NUVO-929789 format. One record per residue (C-alpha): x, y, z; residue in one letter. Coordinates in steps of 0.001 Angstrom, whole numbers, plus 500000, padded with zeros to 6 digits. Example, Ala and Ser with C-alpha at 12.3 -4.5 7.8 and 13.67 -1.06 7.14 Angstrom:
BEGIN
512300495500507800A
513670498940507140S
//
This chain:
BEGIN
850753626308645808M
847141625738646390S
845490625545649788L
844901621611651062P
841600619915650829A
839239620484653486A
839255616716654493T
842887617220655333E
842195619737658034L
839066618002659056E
841164614866659881A
843615616944661922W
840579618496663808A
839203615086664569V
842394613736665676R
842834616614668143A
839276615923669621L
839672612175669934E
843288612886671799A
841381615284674183A
838641612584674849R
841371609965675769R
843033612471677971A
839762612799680026G
838161615982678543A
834198615864678748T
834117618219675754Q
836526619764673183A
836382622068670160E
839060622181667441A
840011624881664667S
842493624211662140V
843265626879659629S
845634627486656673T
846030630487654787S
848267632283652172R
848741635846651025A
850633638200648522L
851306641950649358T
852941644340647137V
853456647827647738N
854786650763645586V
855601654315646382R
856687657141644148M
856546655107641104R
858811652364642367E
858368648855643967L
858750649262647430E
858193645871649070S
856731642374648163V
855696640037650971E
854571636357650777F
852964634838653802Q
851497631426654487R
850293630347657935D
848641627201659446R
847618626720662852D
845645624523665253L
843510625785668223H
842254623425670650L
840044624138673658T
839059621377676271V
836618621341679044Y
836919619214682129F
833336619759683420G
833203623452683821H
837129624077683588R
838649625332680705M
841959624942679009G
843293626149675548A
846577625823673582A
847531626700670046S
850288625373667772T
851593625873664190A
853215622254664486D
850818619793662926L
852968616717663432S
852125614088665790D
854299615376668429A
852912619008668051G
849456617642668274L
850388615458671217R
852084618485673361D
849207620881672558S
846515618295673889V
848691617831677009Q
848968621695677535A
845385622372677038A
844363619450679522C
846996620778682141D
845639624049681852I
842114622893682363A
842745620765685527R
844323623740687094A
841703626072686182A
838556627496688454G
835098626260687884E
832509628643685897D
829357627174685051P
828907629096682053C
831778627447680111L
831162624864677852G
830307624183674067L
827302625662672740A
824325623726672991D
824070620771670612A
820714621523669371A
821877624669667972L
824570623166665777M
824229624126661927A
823209621380659460D
825825622453656774T
824183620179654060T
820917622607654299K
822976625906654157L
823671627814650891P
827068628170649241D
828060631667649744L
830528632052646837D
833405633326648974L
836305631652647228Y
837852633454644393H
841713632869644165P
843646635455642388W
846459634139640235T
848626637156640498L
852502637361640164S
854516639902642005P
855097641644638714E
851471641854637825Q
850528643140641260A
853136645731641067S
851916646884637784E
848333647197638832L
849579649202642025A
851767651651639846L
848856652079637375R
846961653106640529C
849410655613641937E
849997657058638370A
846161657621638253A
846442659573641560A
849218661891640438F
847279662462637118A
844143663557638740A
845632667006639848D
848666668778639212P
848880669610643047R
849353665851643875V
853079665611644166S
853937662805646691Q
852560659329647542S
851986657603650709E
851802654335648612G
849516652048646484A
849257648348647350G
847514645047646436I
846645642450649192D
845579639149647960S
844518636404650539R
842817633092650682E
842158630836653434G
840541627500654708L
839367626912658013G
837758623940659760V
835820623874663054Y
834723620813664782A
833696619824668356N
832678617047670410S
828936617075669491H
829942615760666226G
829724618969664482F
832201619509661376I
832204622841659274G
834722624332656777H
834860627782655305R
837169628556652260R
837204632246651489S
839234634949649689S
839886638577650176D
841429640943647823H
842075644914647877S
843738647562645917L
844386650966647885S
846079654172647345C
847233657237649378G
848633660392648041V
849663663960649145I
848576667476647600A
850632670563648156R
849716674123647640A
852530676226649171G
852840675167652893E
849450673499652798D
849688669735652542M
846668667417652367Q
846365663590652085T
843771661572650252G
842840657690650091H
840850655370648501H
840378651809648186Y
838438648774646907S
837775645366648400S
836080642091647271A
835942638542647456R
836440638132643751A
839239640130641820P
836749640836639154D
834622642700641744D
837392645287642352L
837260648520640959W
839864649482638439T
843286650842639507P
842531654034637331E
839187654648639241V
840956654220642790I
843978656288641982G
841914659097640422A
839662659442643430E
842609659257645928A
844125662185643965G
840801664214643703R
840196663839647394R
843737665009648411A
843490668111646107A
840042668900647431A
841325669146651072R
843582671930650267L
842569675243651785G
841050673449654778S
840248675629657848R
838716675403661275P
835290676451662282L
834278678308664990S
832346676376667872T
828522675794666825R
825651673491666762T
824677672377663329A
823430669390661331P
826286666858660486V
826370664489657268L
828491661392657988F
829633659955654689A
829168656078654211P
832594655147655179E
832254657255658490M
828636656249658882A
829711652591659102R
831620653192662210G
828512655038663923L
826671651873663135I
829561649715664447G
829450651457667714H
825708650086668278A
826929646463667148L
829460646627669785S
827246647715672312A
824827644984671471M
827572642137672056S
827037639535674755G
830411640561676294G
829632644413676783A
826159643356678146L
827391640884680810Y
830099643104681907R
827754646119682076K
829720648259679824T
827021648855677209S
825200652115676745F
822402649921675392L
821807648136678799L
818175647820679496G
817194649273675931K
815847645850674346L
812518646634672876D
812879650467673107S
813615653074670466P
817207653753670304V
817457655116666672F
815021657176664844S
812367655447663032P
814306656128659649A
816788653418660826V
816724649521660840S
819497647183661102L
819184643872659338L
821607640928659586Q
821897638961656340R
824441636191656622P
823893634549653352F
824772637257650703I
826663635875647936P
830445637219647966R
829541639306651112G
832321640712653137A
830322639603656388G
828965636229654970S
829106633107657066A
826958630023657518R
827762629196661152F
829540631059663861D
832660630241665610G
830828627672667864E
829101626039665149G
825880627490665699V
823774628089662601A
823980631874661437A
820367633188660597R
818851636375659301E
817658638684662109R
816218642280662309N
818530643775664975L
816794647023664925V
813297647610663288E
812284651192662588E
814439652519665563G
813400649781668072V
816322647516669195L
815103643784668886R
818122641726669739G
821619641235671010W
824646639398669428L
825389636481671817L
827682633627671806G
827061630726674267S
829080632038676980Y
827633635500677218A
824259633900676741A
824548631813679575R
825710634590681785K
822798636609680986L
820279633694681285G
819501633657677477L
820377631602674461S
823104631708671782S
822015633974668754T
824699632568666668G
826878635629666848N
829902634041668579A
831900635579665809S
830102639033665855G
827412640053663505A
827101638897659665Y
826387641515656778N
824379644314658583V
822164646029656373L
820684649675656942V
817852650024654361P
818698653114652484P
816162656047652039G
815130657784648767P
817785660594648877L
821199660200647349G
824199662108648444F
823594665535646580E
819973665424647673A
821025664941651138L
823504667958651107L
820425669801649963K
818146668443652605E
820943669313655266M
821068672980653899G
823839674277656288T
825977671899658338G
829155669826658306L
829914666865656031L
832186664547657684V
834544662616655551T
837215661611657998G
837437660814661888L
840396660798664151M
840741659426667628G
838974656994669857Q
836789659484672018G
833831657284672621V
832801656009675848N
831238652550675547P
829420652572678858V
827790656044678563T
827820656435674638G
829383659934675056D
831167660668671572Y
833899663197670852S
835979662789667870R
838321664702665912G
836898665475662274A
837795666654658905E
835345667269655785G
833530670244654254Y
831431673179655298W
828134673129653363V
825910676118652974E
822541676156650983A
823194672528650037G
826588673242648580E
830136672445649550I
831696675952650575V
835149674878651704H
837205672069653399P
836995671870657074V
839685670521659582D
841020670977663304E
837283670281664543V
835669668000666858T
832204666497666505V
830641665649669793A
827343664199671311G
825916661357672841N
825341658170670579L
821771657482671829L
820875661077671058D
822737661012667891M
821000657707666891Y
817717659334667552R
818437662409665548R
819395660679662351I
816708662165660078V
817889660398656756A
819735657330655422V
821388657955652081G
821019655863649169S
824670656123648465D
825352652646650034V
828904651563650651D
828998647747650126R
832618647237650779R
832470646006654468G
830467644138656900G
827999646937657429V
826464648216654308R
825118651737655028V
824586655079653138G
825342658660654169S
823756659460657564L
822271662907658345L
822138663768662041V
820430666769663123D
822095669189665641G
825529668133666898M
828053669983668763T
831085671086666436I
833796672401668592A
836309674581666752G
838428677585667275T
//
């Protein structure tokens, strides 16, 4: 069954806004969405689960001056709409005043007729049997990668598509139709009593852009086998090379600290750092929301404000925040069109690929996995369990586990000496490996 036409959801949003106006709301906004998904998992060469999912809901927010109320429902009947409007209005009438509440400024609304098609919608006509066959091929490739790969944590396919409409009483109506597909595999390698896991995945807007099951499975198997023989290190200070999947998280901590909520709550380690160097000159962060098929692409944010290209960090210098309308008003600023977060943050790569970065590091730790949540968003103190490989003279010597990498994010950012050209494009942050000079590695 296909998703409904955008006009059908737009009609529901407009009805909700009109009902809110009749009930006395001075402003209102409505989001209506529908989605469907197929998730198939296999394990140890057998089908483990098949799940179909289909959702639809309406979320309504009303404002009575500077008082706000909100309600959600999955019941899109006349009665469901009426009850939701009534509930939201009752909450708003009882709520306290907050002068920062309200819709984003009307002048900031996106003109959807002038924004590009982002090519985000590519449905996958895939039966459970076909999905199972692909997942089984993926798992089989992992087993074939190394004879020591003997157990599976499972391989799976997740295919989703959705349509969302946002409308508000400024007259803005915009819709977003998108798809997301992924194929993943996790296996266990064993040598005597030593057991190690390996994982790999691919994700894309279009199924044709996914890596093949054989590529994903073989890499998962290779990673598991390569981890056998892991051992801890003694405590030391050394350079650390964060592989792209881990480097994405380091950049994510900075984006979280740039968010309006963290700033007005004073829970950001970047407070007071605007227009100051926070990264090394080797690092820039560029928001590019209009990349076709991008994981983080968007034409407007969750308040209807136009998304735009921005240079958040230029050669190490922090140039901007990520603000929705409420946070912007709390800070005495204007929305930056980031009520839904950042869109496709690119870290321009340097000239060195992965092997060259190992040579550049010389002796140090390559981090390929991180555990725990040891990041203080207020101070930037960073301490996380890590696994990876010890490197000497630019060559991997042996796998490492049971260590902790520690530092302060501001100090770590300023110590980034190179950004790799091995860019991981699977997520909303596109970055290569990051080489950080001189981190504390706590071991035995």
